N, C-alpha and C positions, 0 to 999 in steps of 0.2 A: 504493500500500500504506500509506504513512504517513497519507495523508488518510483512508483507510478506517478506520484505527485510531482516528482522532480524531473520528469521527462518533458522535453519540448519547451524549455524556457527561452531559447534564443534561435534566431535565424541570422544568416549573414546578409539579409536584405533589409535590415533596419527595423525588424519587429522584435518586441520583447514582451514576454508573458507578464500579465499583471500579477501573477502569483509571487514574483520575487519580492513584492512589497508587503506580502502577508504571511508567507510560509515561515512558521516558527523554527523549522530546521535550518532554513537558509539564514535566518537572523542569528541563530547561535553560531553558525559557521562564520558569519561576518565578524562577530566579536573576536573570534580566534584568528581568522585569516586576514582580516582587514585591520581592525583597530588594534590588535596586538602585534601587527607586523609592519605597519607603515609609520612614517613621521606624522605626528599630530600637533597642531597648533594649540598652545595653552594660554598665551597671553603676551604682553609686551613688557620689556625690561623697565620701562618707566613706572610700572605698577609696583616694583620692588626695588627702589633706588638704593636702600641702605641695608647693611647687614642686619639680619633678624626679620626683615620684611617678608611677608608671605601672602599668597592668595591661594584659594582652593579651586579645583576644577575637576574634570573627568577625562579619562582616556577610555573611550567606549563606555562601559558601565562601571569601570573601576575609579573610585574617587581618589584624587591625588592632592598633595600639598606641594606647591611651588615655593621654595624657601631659599633665601640668600643666607649662606653660612657666614661665620665671623670673618673669613678671609675674602668674602665677596663672591664666592662661587655660587652659581645658581644650581640647586639640587631639586630633584623631584622624587617624592616618596609616595607610596601608597598610603592613603589616609585610613589606616587600619592597624589597630594594636596587634602585635605579634602574639599576645597571650590568648585573647578570646575574640579578636577581630573587631572590637569596638572602634567606632570612628573617633579618632583622638582630637581632631580639630573640627569644630562645628560652626565656625564663623567664616564669612566670605573672604576677608582680608584683615591684615593687621600687622603687628610687630610682636615677636616672641623669641626668647632665648631657648625655650623648651616647651614641650607639650606634655601634659600629664593625662593619661587615660582616665576618664571619669568612672570607669567600671571598677577596676582593681588598683589603679594608681601607678601603673608602670609609667616611667617618665623617659622622654626621648629628647636629645639635643638637636640643634639645627643641622648637625652632621649625620643625623640618623642613629646615633649611638644610644643604646639603652643605658641610661645613667642613674636610674633609680628604680628599685624594686622593694615595695613595702615588705617588712618582716623577712628579709632575705635570709637571715640566720635562723630565725625561729621556724619559718614555714618551709624553706628550702634547704635548711641545714648548711647554707653557704654553697650548695651544690647546684649552681645555675651558671652556666657560661654566658655571661651577658654579652660577650663579643659576638655570639652567634644569634642573638635575638634582637638585633637592631631593626629599625624599620626597613621594609623592602624598598630598595632604591632603584628607580628606573635607570637602566644602564646607559642610555644615550640622551643627552640634553645639549642642545646647540641653539645659538642665536644667529639669525640672519637679519642684519640691519636693525636689531632690536626686537624682531619677532622671535618668540621663544617656541621651539619645537622639542618634542621628546619622542623616543621610540622604545617600546618594550622589548624588541627583538635584539638579543645580544649580537646577532650576525647580520644586522641590517646594512643596506647600502648607505653611503654618506649622504648627508642632507643636501649638499650641493648637487650631487648626482640625482637625487630624487626630484629636486626642483628643476634641474636641467635648464632648458631655454626659458622657462618662466622667470629665471633670475634677471634676465634682460629687462623684463617688464616690471618686476618687483623693485628693481633699482630706481625706476622712474617714480613709482609710488612712494618709495622711502627717501628719495633725494630732493624732492622739490621744496620741502620745508626750509625756511631760512634758518631755523634752529634745529630742533629735534621733534619728533612726534611725541606728544604728551597725551597719554590716555587720561580722560577725565575720570574723577573718582566715581565709584559705583558701577553698576551694570544693570541693564534691563534683563529680566528673566521671565519667560512665560511658557506655558505648555501648549502643545498643538497636537491634535489627533491625526497624525500622518506618519508616514515612514521617512526616515532620515534622508533617504536618497531623493525623494521628491523635492525637498527643500534645496538640497545641495545641487542637483542638476539644474534647477531653475536659475541659480546664479552662475553655473558653469557655462550655460549656453543659450538661455531662452530670451533672446531679444524679441521674438515673435509675439510674446504676450503683451508687450508694452502698450501698443496703441489701443488694445481692447480692455485688458484687465485694469489698466491705469488710465482709461479714457478720461475720467473726471480730472485727473491731474493735468492732462494736456489742454483741457478747456479752461483752466484757471488762469486768469490774467494776473499772474504773480511770478515775475521773472526768476526770483530766487528759488521758487519751487520748481520752475520749469524752464531751465536755460537750454533750450533745444534748437537754437538757430542753426545748428550744424546737422540736424537729424536727417535731412534729405541729401546730405553730401554723398557722392559716390566713393569717398575715401574713408568710409567706416567699415570695419571688418570684424569678424569673429576670429579668434586665434585659439588653437588647441596645441598642447605640447605633450610630450611623453609623460607617462604615469598618471594620466587621467585629468590633468589640469585644463582649465578653460577660461577664456576671457571674452567679453562682449563689448562691442562698440568702440573698438580701438581706432583712434584717429591717426591717419598717416601723414597728413600735410598741415598740421597746425590748426585744424578747425576748432578744437576745444579751447585752445588758448585765445583764438579770436573771439569766441563766444564769451569767454571769461572777461575779456577786456571790455566788451560791450556792456556786460552786466556791471562791471566795476564802475564804469562811467556814470551809471545811474546811482551808485552809492556814494560817489564823491572822490576827491583827489587822493585821499589816503588809501582807498581800495585800489585805485588805478596804480598807484606807486607800488603797492604790495604785489599785485598780480604781475606787473612788469618785472619786479625783482625776483619773483619765483621763477619766471622764465629765464632770466639771466643766470640764476643759480643752476638750473638744469643744464644750460649751455656750458657753464664752467665745469660742472662735475661729470657730465656724461657726453655721449656722442651727439652729433647733430641730429641723427635719426631719432634717438631717444627723446631729445628736446622737442621734436615735432609732435611726438605722441602726447607729451605734456602731462596727461593724467590717465588713469585707468577708470573706465566707467564702472563695470562690475565684473566679478569673476569668482572662481572657486578653486582653492587648492585642495586636491584630493586628500582625504575623502569628504570632509565636512566643515572646512574652514572657508567661509565666504567673505568677500571684502568689496567695498566700493569707495569711490572718491571721484565724483563727476567733475569737480571744480575745486580750485584753490579757495573758493568761498563757501565750500561745503566741508563737512567733517570727513575724517578718515573713519570709515565704518568697518568694524570687525564683528563677524557673526559666526557662532558655532551652533550646529544642529546636533545636539546630543541625543543618541538613541536611547529610548526608554521602552524597549519592546518593539515588535514589528510594526505596531500601529500607533506609536506615540513618540514625541520628541520634546525636549526642553530647548527652547531657543534662548541663547545667551548672546547679548550684544553690548558692545562698547563703542564710544565715540572718542576719536583722537583729534587733537588740534596741533598746529604749529606753535611750538613754545615761544617763538620770536614774532608771531603775528601780532598786529595791533589788537588791543583788547576788544575793540569794536568788531573785528573780524572773528575773534574767538567767540564772542557772544552770538554772532550770526551762525557760526558753525554749530554751536550748542543748540540753538533754537531749531535749526534746520534738521538736526538729528531727531529731535522730538516730533517734528512735523512730518517727517518722511518715513524712513525705514525703521519705525519704532512700533511698539506694541499698539499704541493708539495713533500712529502716524497714517498719513494718507495712503502710501504705498504698502506699508506694513500690514494694514488691515486687508487690503486687496489680496496680498499674497497668502496670508493666513487662511482667508476664506477659500482661495483656490486649493491650497494644500489639503484642507479638511474635506472639502466637497468632492475632490477627486477621490480621496480615500473612501468616503462614505458611499459614493456612487459605484465603486468598483469592488466592494467587499463581498458581494453576493456570489453564489456558486456559479451562476451563468455569467455574470460580469467578469469573474476571474478566468473564465474559459477563453476570453478574448485577449487580444494583444494591444499594447501601446504602439503607436506609429512614430518612428523616428527616421523617416525616409526623406525628409526635406533636403534637397540638394544632392542626394545620393546618385552617383553616376554622371553628375554635371560638374565635377570638380574642375575640368579643363576649360570650362566656359568663363571662368574668372581669371584675370591676370593680376594678381595682387602685387604690391611692392616687394621687390626682392630683399629689401633691407629689413623686413620684419621677420624675426625668427619664429620658428614653429610652423605649423600647418595653418595657412591663412585662408579663410573662406569669406563668403559674403556676409553682410550684416545679418540678414535673415537666413539662417542655416541651422541644421541639427547635427552638423559634424562634431560639435563639441560634446553633445550628449552621447553620440555613438562612441567617441573616444573615451568618455567617462565610463560607460558600461563595458567597453572593451577591456580597460585595465581592471575594473572591478571583477569581471568574469575571469581574467587570468589569475588573479589572486585567489578566487574561489574554486579554480580548477574546472570551470565550465567551458564547453566548446560548442561550436555551432556547425550546422550543415553548410557545406560548400555549394550545394545545388538545391536551392529552395524549390519546393514543389515535387521533388522526387520522393516517392513513397517507398518505404522499406518495411518488411515485416518485423514486428517486435521480437518474434521468436528468433529470427536470424541475427538480430542485433545483440542478443544476450549471450554472455559467455557461460562457461560451465558453472561459475559461482552465482549465476542469477543476476549479476550486475549488468546494467544497460550501458554500454559504451559505444553503441552504434548510432545510427540516425534514422529517424522516422518522420514521415509527414513533412519533410522539408525543413525540420527544425532539429536542434540538438537533442539527443537523448543522453541525459547526463548521468555519468557514473559518480562514484564518491569523489569529493573534492581532493585535489592533491594537497599534500602537506609538505612543509619544510622548504629548503632552499630552492628546489625546482619550481615550486608554485610561486615563490617570490620573484623569480627571474623571468617568468613568462609575462608577455604583454597581452595574451588572450586573443579572443576572436576579433575579427574585423567586421563591424556592422556597416 
């Protein structure tokens, strides 16, 4: 029965079964093969500037503490006591030299060491090796331009290898500020009844929904909400890179800077000077081609870290879609500002974060409604027998001639190449394969091996055997949709 459920999830012609968003077996494999194997974004260094500063987060469903030790090193620990598993830190952020478990009182330092055990002599007769019972430390933690990532896999690829060509674009995102990116205190957090992939793929590649889902936004006569004078430009593209990353609305010839300058003129001389200086800063720090891109509209770093920054007059948006079962997520989001921006610009960015991609923002509510209604409308038995269609632009890749100076695979503004790339990498990690000849029928009996596992193909879609584990699964890039 389980194997039968897992047959036919993918085709190589851009169709994906709706069941991958509901199947609890698939979800459990995702926690092991995706969230415990790839680099995950946790936060920004500006959130923990001093020794002892910490914030809490999740890696998959594992709670973690991101903590700066006395020597300034950023460490990540599982937020669970080694004695009975109690959560040792129950606050979102703060400063602490140590944490004491509220259950039995085991105490840990910011280096993860077990430094205190109540009644060590009386209860344990001194026979407890505290060196073996420190907090579990995540083996790999690295910063890219202040963005903090961690990886549970001791044998993982390097972060720069995982990001690949995406680094060229992230450098734009991280370099335009006159000072440094400063994440504003606090975070918004809310629940949504959807699968984590639905939210992530929306940021990875869905420009197509903007004119319809956010139609009210485009009708508002409020330039700061809707700086879209560049929208009809032929020089806007979607970009996808290896390992499932995707970006939308990339400007190739300076359209976003020109739009920013026009908007700044409405705000006054200080805003104009600031926007012009951010452009000069890009030209000083990066290549001419990167300076023309100017800013990233929105995108997703695989698997669940989304970001946006449409304008120097808008905030740096950071979003995590935490999985909470196959049909639920917690959305966590932060706003960042340029530490050296005029206070008036910082205030605009803070206000725009609340008005736009926030829990009660104009676009945030639209997206949440989409995510939940897609999930609700496809949870039925018949509904799950159907496929999602990701065929936009498939087979027409040669009809666009993108600028050669943009790294990655560059496609048209309206395209689903990014989603296909996203699920291609996801499928490789999960050990799923697809039919090379859609429409070809094959008997299920012929596809089964002696052990009863289905590793062949039927009905033009993949018949999936057990997911691969280990290094081989990590190295594969998966099917081509």
